[in-house]
Short mmCIF file of the C-alpha atoms (twelve columns), coordinates in Angstrom:
data_MODEL
# 
_entry.id   MODEL 
# 
loop_
_atom_site.group_PDB 
_atom_site.id 
_atom_site.type_symbol 
_atom_site.label_atom_id 
_atom_site.label_alt_id 
_atom_site.label_comp_id 
_atom_site.label_asym_id 
_atom_site.label_seq_id 
_atom_site.Cartn_x 
_atom_site.Cartn_y 
_atom_site.Cartn_z 
_atom_site.pdbx_PDB_model_num 
ATOM 1   C CA . MET A 1   145.896 121.440 15.980 1 
ATOM 2   C CA . GLU A 2   146.720 120.021 19.411 1 
ATOM 3   C CA . PHE A 3   144.211 120.179 22.248 1 
ATOM 4   C CA . ARG A 4   145.303 120.375 25.882 1 
ATOM 5   C CA . GLY A 5   143.687 119.635 29.195 1 
ATOM 6   C CA . VAL A 6   140.226 118.121 29.299 1 
ATOM 7   C CA . MET A 7   139.577 118.802 25.621 1 
ATOM 8   C CA . GLY A 8   142.823 117.070 24.714 1 
ATOM 9   C CA . GLY A 9   141.817 114.008 26.720 1 
ATOM 10  C CA . ILE A 10  138.382 113.904 25.095 1 
ATOM 11  C CA . TYR A 11  139.947 114.284 21.647 1 
ATOM 12  C CA . ARG A 12  142.427 111.434 22.223 1 
ATOM 13  C CA . LEU A 13  139.655 109.238 23.624 1 
ATOM 14  C CA . SER A 14  137.478 109.894 20.576 1 
ATOM 15  C CA . GLU A 15  140.448 109.056 18.326 1 
ATOM 16  C CA . TRP A 16  140.895 105.670 19.983 1 
ATOM 17  C CA . ILE A 17  137.174 104.966 19.833 1 
ATOM 18  C CA . MET A 18  137.241 105.637 16.090 1 
ATOM 19  C CA . ARG A 19  140.314 103.458 15.608 1 
ATOM 20  C CA . LEU A 20  138.865 100.523 17.533 1 
ATOM 21  C CA . ALA A 21  135.446 100.862 15.909 1 
ATOM 22  C CA . GLY A 22  136.872 101.261 12.403 1 
ATOM 23  C CA . SER A 23  139.159 98.234  12.609 1 
ATOM 24  C CA . ASN A 24  136.405 96.183  14.247 1 
ATOM 25  C CA . LEU A 25  133.941 97.038  11.462 1 
ATOM 26  C CA . LEU A 26  136.504 96.026  8.828  1 
ATOM 27  C CA . TRP A 27  136.959 92.716  10.645 1 
ATOM 28  C CA . VAL A 28  133.188 92.138  10.807 1 
ATOM 29  C CA . ILE A 29  132.809 92.865  7.082  1 
ATOM 30  C CA . CYS A 30  135.689 90.594  6.025  1 
ATOM 31  C CA . SER A 31  134.549 87.822  8.404  1 
ATOM 32  C CA . SER A 32  130.859 88.157  7.517  1 
ATOM 33  C CA . PRO A 33  130.473 84.772  5.710  1 
ATOM 34  C CA . PHE A 34  131.785 82.958  8.797  1 
ATOM 35  C CA . LEU A 35  129.792 85.177  11.159 1 
ATOM 36  C CA . PHE A 36  126.622 84.466  9.169  1 
ATOM 37  C CA . PHE A 37  126.923 80.734  9.837  1 
ATOM 38  C CA . LEU A 38  127.877 81.434  13.461 1 
ATOM 39  C CA . VAL A 39  124.663 83.409  13.970 1 
ATOM 40  C CA . MET A 40  122.690 80.656  12.226 1 
ATOM 41  C CA . ARG A 41  124.324 78.129  14.565 1 
ATOM 42  C CA . PHE A 42  122.970 80.010  17.577 1 
ATOM 43  C CA . ILE A 43  119.533 80.301  15.961 1 
ATOM 44  C CA . PHE A 44  119.432 76.581  15.103 1 
ATOM 45  C CA . GLY A 45  120.281 75.801  18.714 1 
ATOM 46  C CA . GLN A 46  116.843 77.060  19.751 1 
ATOM 47  C CA . PRO A 47  113.851 74.693  20.111 1 
ATOM 48  C CA . GLY A 48  112.143 73.832  16.851 1 
ATOM 49  C CA . PHE A 49  115.269 73.128  14.819 1 
ATOM 50  C CA . THR A 50  116.787 69.741  14.060 1 
ATOM 51  C CA . ALA A 51  120.273 68.361  14.633 1 
ATOM 52  C CA . ASN A 52  120.753 68.410  10.868 1 
ATOM 53  C CA . ASP A 53  120.255 72.199  10.850 1 
ATOM 54  C CA . ILE A 54  122.961 72.580  13.493 1 
ATOM 55  C CA . LEU A 55  125.283 70.260  11.555 1 
ATOM 56  C CA . GLN A 56  124.848 72.310  8.385  1 
ATOM 57  C CA . ALA A 57  125.709 75.511  10.259 1 
ATOM 58  C CA . ASN A 58  128.796 73.827  11.740 1 
ATOM 59  C CA . TRP A 59  129.908 72.734  8.271  1 
ATOM 60  C CA . GLY A 60  129.397 76.262  7.001  1 
ATOM 61  C CA . MET A 61  131.593 77.697  9.766  1 
ATOM 62  C CA . GLY A 62  134.280 75.088  9.156  1 
ATOM 63  C CA . ILE A 63  134.394 75.808  5.422  1 
ATOM 64  C CA . MET A 64  134.310 79.593  5.741  1 
ATOM 65  C CA . ALA A 65  136.783 79.979  8.623  1 
ATOM 66  C CA . PRO A 66  140.058 79.483  6.668  1 
ATOM 67  C CA . PHE A 67  138.962 81.727  3.793  1 
ATOM 68  C CA . THR A 68  137.444 84.599  5.786  1 
ATOM 69  C CA . LEU A 69  137.877 84.496  9.579  1 
ATOM 70  C CA . PHE A 70  141.609 83.736  9.665  1 
ATOM 71  C CA . PRO A 71  142.734 86.313  7.052  1 
ATOM 72  C CA . ALA A 72  140.452 88.963  8.585  1 
ATOM 73  C CA . THR A 73  141.840 88.328  12.073 1 
ATOM 74  C CA . ALA A 74  145.459 88.331  10.857 1 
ATOM 75  C CA . ALA A 75  144.803 91.725  9.241  1 
ATOM 76  C CA . LEU A 76  143.267 92.998  12.487 1 
ATOM 77  C CA . PHE A 77  146.405 91.961  14.388 1 
ATOM 78  C CA . THR A 78  148.468 93.860  11.808 1 
ATOM 79  C CA . VAL A 79  146.611 97.031  12.806 1 
ATOM 80  C CA . VAL A 80  146.779 96.561  16.580 1 
ATOM 81  C CA . ARG A 81  150.486 95.691  16.294 1 
ATOM 82  C CA . LYS A 82  151.100 99.223  15.055 1 
ATOM 83  C CA . TRP A 83  149.198 100.657 18.028 1 
ATOM 84  C CA . VAL A 84  151.011 98.548  20.613 1 
ATOM 85  C CA . MET A 85  154.392 99.508  19.113 1 
ATOM 86  C CA . GLY A 86  153.543 103.211 19.363 1 
ATOM 87  C CA . GLU A 87  152.391 103.921 15.805 1 
ATOM 88  C CA . GLY A 88  148.900 105.108 16.632 1 
ATOM 89  C CA . ASP A 89  148.550 107.531 13.729 1 
ATOM 90  C CA . VAL A 90  148.655 104.965 10.908 1 
ATOM 91  C CA . SER A 91  145.699 104.685 8.535  1 
ATOM 92  C CA . VAL A 92  143.451 101.903 9.819  1 
ATOM 93  C CA . PHE A 93  141.973 101.194 6.382  1 
ATOM 94  C CA . LYS A 94  145.296 101.031 4.499  1 
ATOM 95  C CA . THR A 95  147.100 99.092  7.232  1 
ATOM 96  C CA . TYR A 96  144.269 96.586  7.535  1 
ATOM 97  C CA . PHE A 97  144.031 95.744  3.852  1 
ATOM 98  C CA . ARG A 98  147.803 95.753  3.386  1 
ATOM 99  C CA . GLY A 99  148.015 93.171  6.170  1 
ATOM 100 C CA . TYR A 100 145.066 91.286  4.668  1 
ATOM 101 C CA . LYS A 101 146.814 91.040  1.294  1 
ATOM 102 C CA . GLU A 102 150.306 90.227  2.601  1 
ATOM 103 C CA . ASN A 103 149.207 87.579  5.099  1 
ATOM 104 C CA . TYR A 104 146.240 86.048  3.276  1 
ATOM 105 C CA . LYS A 105 147.988 82.887  2.067  1 
ATOM 106 C CA . GLN A 106 149.706 82.084  5.359  1 
ATOM 107 C CA . SER A 107 146.616 82.796  7.443  1 
ATOM 108 C CA . MET A 108 144.387 80.769  5.108  1 
ATOM 109 C CA . LEU A 109 146.698 77.721  5.170  1 
ATOM 110 C CA . GLY A 110 147.047 78.068  8.927  1 
ATOM 111 C CA . GLY A 111 143.266 78.278  9.090  1 
ATOM 112 C CA . PHE A 112 142.968 74.921  7.329  1 
ATOM 113 C CA . PHE A 113 145.363 73.364  9.854  1 
ATOM 114 C CA . TYR A 114 143.640 74.808  12.914 1 
ATOM 115 C CA . THR A 115 140.109 74.144  11.657 1 
ATOM 116 C CA . LEU A 116 140.882 70.507  10.832 1 
ATOM 117 C CA . LEU A 117 142.590 69.984  14.180 1 
ATOM 118 C CA . PHE A 118 139.709 71.623  16.045 1 
ATOM 119 C CA . ILE A 119 137.185 69.371  14.271 1 
ATOM 120 C CA . ILE A 120 139.161 66.191  15.011 1 
ATOM 121 C CA . MET A 121 139.684 67.063  18.678 1 
ATOM 122 C CA . TYR A 122 136.095 68.204  19.186 1 
ATOM 123 C CA . VAL A 123 134.714 64.992  17.655 1 
ATOM 124 C CA . ASP A 124 137.046 62.932  19.860 1 
ATOM 125 C CA . TYR A 125 135.962 64.907  22.919 1 
ATOM 126 C CA . THR A 126 132.230 64.452  22.266 1 
ATOM 127 C CA . VAL A 127 132.644 60.737  21.507 1 
ATOM 128 C CA . TYR A 128 134.650 60.060  24.671 1 
ATOM 129 C CA . MET A 129 132.314 62.086  26.893 1 
ATOM 130 C CA . ASN A 130 128.961 60.913  25.481 1 
ATOM 131 C CA . GLN A 131 129.433 57.399  24.121 1 
ATOM 132 C CA . PHE A 132 132.199 55.918  26.284 1 
ATOM 133 C CA . PRO A 133 131.611 56.767  29.970 1 
ATOM 134 C CA . ASN A 134 134.634 54.694  31.018 1 
ATOM 135 C CA . LEU A 135 136.892 56.821  28.761 1 
ATOM 136 C CA . GLN A 136 135.770 60.238  29.982 1 
ATOM 137 C CA . LEU A 137 139.282 60.885  31.316 1 
ATOM 138 C CA . LEU A 138 140.483 60.877  27.709 1 
ATOM 139 C CA . GLY A 139 137.696 63.313  26.925 1 
ATOM 140 C CA . ILE A 140 139.014 65.673  29.609 1 
ATOM 141 C CA . VAL A 141 142.513 65.356  28.126 1 
ATOM 142 C CA . MET A 142 141.129 66.250  24.693 1 
ATOM 143 C CA . LEU A 143 139.374 69.256  26.241 1 
ATOM 144 C CA . ILE A 144 142.700 70.455  27.674 1 
ATOM 145 C CA . PHE A 145 144.319 70.035  24.243 1 
ATOM 146 C CA . LEU A 146 141.463 72.015  22.706 1 
ATOM 147 C CA . LEU A 147 142.029 74.811  25.215 1 
ATOM 148 C CA . VAL A 148 145.783 74.905  24.471 1 
ATOM 149 C CA . LEU A 149 145.036 74.938  20.739 1 
ATOM 150 C CA . PHE A 150 142.567 77.792  21.161 1 
ATOM 151 C CA . VAL A 151 144.984 79.848  23.253 1 
ATOM 152 C CA . SER A 152 147.767 79.245  20.701 1 
ATOM 153 C CA . LEU A 153 145.622 81.067  18.129 1 
ATOM 154 C CA . PHE A 154 146.503 84.354  19.852 1 
ATOM 155 C CA . ASN A 155 150.199 83.601  19.331 1 
ATOM 156 C CA . PHE A 156 149.550 82.424  15.775 1 
ATOM 157 C CA . PHE A 157 147.943 85.698  14.689 1 
ATOM 158 C CA . ALA A 158 150.473 87.803  16.621 1 
ATOM 159 C CA . MET A 159 153.390 86.004  14.946 1 
ATOM 160 C CA . ILE A 160 151.897 86.327  11.472 1 
ATOM 161 C CA . ALA A 161 151.572 90.072  12.035 1 
ATOM 162 C CA . HIS A 162 155.002 90.486  13.657 1 
ATOM 163 C CA . TYR A 163 157.416 88.119  11.890 1 
ATOM 164 C CA . HIS A 164 158.679 87.081  8.491  1 
ATOM 165 C CA . MET A 165 158.583 83.362  9.270  1 
ATOM 166 C CA . LYS A 166 157.640 80.098  7.568  1 
ATOM 167 C CA . LEU A 167 154.133 78.858  8.319  1 
ATOM 168 C CA . LYS A 168 155.282 75.599  9.927  1 
ATOM 169 C CA . ASP A 169 157.556 77.571  12.280 1 
ATOM 170 C CA . ILE A 170 154.726 79.960  13.166 1 
ATOM 171 C CA . ILE A 171 152.366 77.105  14.060 1 
ATOM 172 C CA . LYS A 172 155.060 75.181  15.956 1 
ATOM 173 C CA . ASN A 173 156.176 78.191  17.988 1 
ATOM 174 C CA . ALA A 174 152.599 79.353  18.603 1 
ATOM 175 C CA . ILE A 175 151.718 76.018  20.210 1 
ATOM 176 C CA . LEU A 176 155.027 75.617  22.074 1 
ATOM 177 C CA . LEU A 177 154.844 79.161  23.417 1 
ATOM 178 C CA . SER A 178 151.394 78.400  24.834 1 
ATOM 179 C CA . ILE A 179 152.937 75.477  26.724 1 
ATOM 180 C CA . VAL A 180 156.183 77.050  27.982 1 
ATOM 181 C CA . ARG A 181 154.653 80.454  28.836 1 
ATOM 182 C CA . PRO A 182 151.220 79.485  30.196 1 
ATOM 183 C CA . PHE A 183 150.711 82.327  32.687 1 
ATOM 184 C CA . ARG A 184 150.957 85.122  30.131 1 
ATOM 185 C CA . LEU A 185 148.585 83.271  27.798 1 
ATOM 186 C CA . PHE A 186 146.261 82.447  30.694 1 
ATOM 187 C CA . SER A 187 145.918 86.168  31.404 1 
ATOM 188 C CA . THR A 188 145.091 86.713  27.712 1 
ATOM 189 C CA . LEU A 189 142.460 83.995  27.943 1 
ATOM 190 C CA . LEU A 190 140.922 85.541  31.066 1 
ATOM 191 C CA . GLY A 191 140.830 88.958  29.412 1 
ATOM 192 C CA . THR A 192 139.192 87.470  26.327 1 
ATOM 193 C CA . VAL A 193 136.555 85.684  28.410 1 
ATOM 194 C CA . ALA A 194 135.830 88.923  30.290 1 
ATOM 195 C CA . LEU A 195 135.423 90.889  27.047 1 
ATOM 196 C CA . LEU A 196 133.217 88.163  25.557 1 
ATOM 197 C CA . PHE A 197 131.050 88.197  28.689 1 
ATOM 198 C CA . ILE A 198 130.646 91.964  28.405 1 
ATOM 199 C CA . GLY A 199 129.875 91.526  24.702 1 
ATOM 200 C CA . THR A 200 127.021 89.145  25.492 1 
ATOM 201 C CA . LYS A 201 125.520 91.753  27.820 1 
ATOM 202 C CA . TYR A 202 125.942 94.602  25.336 1 
ATOM 203 C CA . PRO A 203 125.745 93.183  21.775 1 
ATOM 204 C CA . VAL A 204 126.491 96.578  20.211 1 
ATOM 205 C CA . LEU A 205 130.056 96.202  21.498 1 
ATOM 206 C CA . PHE A 206 130.497 93.161  19.248 1 
ATOM 207 C CA . VAL A 207 129.983 95.260  16.138 1 
ATOM 208 C CA . PHE A 208 132.189 98.168  17.204 1 
ATOM 209 C CA . PHE A 209 134.793 97.098  19.754 1 
ATOM 210 C CA . LEU A 210 134.898 93.421  20.765 1 
ATOM 211 C CA . ALA A 211 137.242 91.885  18.165 1 
ATOM 212 C CA . SER A 212 139.620 94.857  18.044 1 
ATOM 213 C CA . GLY A 213 139.694 95.036  21.853 1 
ATOM 214 C CA . ILE A 214 140.557 91.336  22.164 1 
ATOM 215 C CA . ALA A 215 143.198 91.603  19.419 1 
ATOM 216 C CA . TRP A 216 144.811 94.640  21.067 1 
ATOM 217 C CA . PHE A 217 144.934 92.953  24.471 1 
ATOM 218 C CA . ALA A 218 146.291 89.703  22.981 1 
ATOM 219 C CA . PHE A 219 149.065 91.416  21.025 1 
ATOM 220 C CA . PHE A 220 149.913 93.658  23.989 1 
ATOM 221 C CA . ASN A 221 150.513 90.526  26.064 1 
ATOM 222 C CA . PHE A 222 152.421 88.811  23.253 1 
ATOM 223 C CA . TYR A 223 154.665 91.822  22.655 1 
ATOM 224 C CA . GLY A 224 155.451 92.114  26.357 1 
ATOM 225 C CA . MET A 225 156.423 88.443  26.348 1 
ATOM 226 C CA . PHE A 226 158.531 88.960  23.212 1 
ATOM 227 C CA . LEU A 227 160.431 91.910  24.725 1 
ATOM 228 C CA . LYS A 228 161.146 89.921  27.888 1 
ATOM 229 C CA . MET A 229 162.436 86.942  25.892 1 
ATOM 230 C CA . GLN A 230 164.568 89.261  23.755 1 
ATOM 231 C CA . GLU A 231 166.091 90.821  26.869 1 
ATOM 232 C CA . GLN A 232 166.835 87.377  28.330 1 
ATOM 233 C CA . SER A 233 168.465 86.263  25.064 1 
ATOM 234 C CA . GLU A 234 170.689 89.353  24.980 1 
ATOM 235 C CA . LYS A 235 171.788 88.774  28.592 1 
ATOM 236 C CA . GLN A 236 172.497 85.109  27.837 1 
ATOM 237 C CA . ALA A 237 174.517 86.054  24.749 1 
ATOM 238 C CA . LEU A 238 176.620 88.495  26.801 1 
ATOM 239 C CA . ALA A 239 177.170 85.863  29.503 1 
ATOM 240 C CA . ASP A 240 178.246 83.275  26.910 1 
ATOM 241 C CA . GLU A 241 180.610 85.799  25.320 1 
ATOM 242 C CA . GLU A 242 182.206 86.546  28.695 1 
ATOM 243 C CA . LYS A 243 182.693 82.818  29.352 1 
ATOM 244 C CA . GLU A 244 184.379 82.383  25.975 1 
ATOM 245 C CA . LEU A 245 186.696 85.344  26.627 1 
ATOM 246 C CA . LYS A 246 187.681 83.950  30.032 1 
ATOM 247 C CA . ALA A 247 188.307 80.531  28.513 1 
ATOM 248 C CA . ASP A 248 190.474 82.084  25.784 1 
ATOM 249 C CA . GLU A 249 192.463 84.030  28.402 1 
ATOM 250 C CA . GLN A 250 193.074 80.883  30.440 1 
ATOM 251 C CA . LEU A 251 194.248 79.041  27.349 1 
ATOM 252 C CA . ALA A 252 196.525 81.932  26.388 1 
ATOM 253 C CA . ILE A 253 198.291 82.207  29.760 1 
ATOM 254 C CA . GLY A 254 198.509 78.434  30.180 1 
ATOM 255 C CA . ASP A 255 196.759 78.154  33.549 1 
ATOM 256 C CA . GLN A 256 195.315 74.807  32.507 1 
ATOM 257 C CA . SER A 257 197.027 71.547  31.713 1 
ATOM 258 C CA . PRO A 258 196.909 70.247  28.109 1 
ATOM 259 C CA . VAL A 259 194.241 67.721  29.112 1 
ATOM 260 C CA . GLU A 260 192.077 70.441  30.705 1 
ATOM 261 C CA . GLN A 261 192.583 72.656  27.661 1 
ATOM 262 C CA . ALA A 262 191.399 69.880  25.371 1 
ATOM 263 C CA . GLN A 263 188.365 69.317  27.572 1 
ATOM 264 C CA . GLN A 264 187.649 73.059  27.533 1 
ATOM 265 C CA . ILE A 265 187.774 73.155  23.752 1 
ATOM 266 C CA . ASN A 266 185.795 69.981  23.154 1 
ATOM 267 C CA . VAL A 267 183.253 70.429  25.938 1 
ATOM 268 C CA . GLU A 268 179.827 69.330  24.781 1 
ATOM 269 C CA . LYS A 269 176.979 71.770  24.882 1 
ATOM 270 C CA . GLN A 270 174.091 70.908  27.159 1 
ATOM 271 C CA . PRO A 271 170.819 70.194  25.345 1 
ATOM 272 C CA . THR A 272 168.610 73.266  25.283 1 
ATOM 273 C CA . SER A 273 165.169 73.253  26.852 1 
ATOM 274 C CA . MET A 274 161.928 73.734  24.950 1 
ATOM 275 C CA . ASN A 275 161.691 77.259  26.346 1 
ATOM 276 C CA . GLU A 276 165.196 78.112  25.069 1 
ATOM 277 C CA . ASN A 277 164.420 76.695  21.621 1 
ATOM 278 C CA . VAL A 278 161.300 78.852  21.317 1 
ATOM 279 C CA . LYS A 279 163.172 81.901  22.617 1 
ATOM 280 C CA . LYS A 280 165.970 81.480  20.058 1 
ATOM 281 C CA . SER A 281 163.505 80.921  17.235 1 
ATOM 282 C CA . LEU A 282 161.509 84.063  18.038 1 
ATOM 283 C CA . THR A 283 164.457 86.378  18.679 1 
ATOM 284 C CA . LYS A 284 166.478 85.364  15.607 1 
ATOM 285 C CA . ASN A 285 163.651 85.735  13.077 1 
ATOM 286 C CA . LYS A 286 163.234 89.011  11.245 1 
ATOM 287 C CA . GLU A 287 160.448 91.326  12.391 1 
ATOM 288 C CA . ARG A 288 158.160 93.026  9.913  1 
# 
């Protein structure tokens, strides 16, 4: 039964609320071991608790993140990918757990890599900023690296949900894409910060909408970037094909001297930029 007018708008709005809330609740449940230690970390940060309590909570988050947070988030991106690509009527429950099962190994191993790198960089940052005042510039550099690493997580989860790709290629392209396309990722970061700020004001949103809202916005930005890169690659391929046809025509009619023909055939390709390498890698890999 299809509703029209105001009732149709209310019905569609309620559908999206249920989708966002349902996927968010699944994420909260599957991430609950990590979230437990995260909540404890905030509690231990209050007066009356020791530094050892905080350290134990940090260790708990670090251990739980690869096994729970990363697979749960990869599954959430699998769901929002369907929505962004126009498949809004898919079953949230089935799609979520299918993505959880299919991507668990890759997301877990990627979680180990990211967690270890975050720990190393964070320790370096705190040491440079607190114990070596004359090396605080290095601390700022480490903070920038931490920010790039954090932003690359959006690409990491989007690529796991969108591509059949080796883990090392996913991590490499996720980080490189954050560097070569900073403005798109910066907008994702700003949107995430805004949603997190709203979540701190209204904690109920965390349980029902925060994670799914951030994931949807992040994949929406990623997919827009992917479509633009795909369009640019297709235009470049057509331009290269036209150049080759013109070169073949010139060789066929003999407009060039033998020396020029040899140079045309043996001309060396210019080294591709980092942006072009990422673009080729993303557009040639098979989508899910």
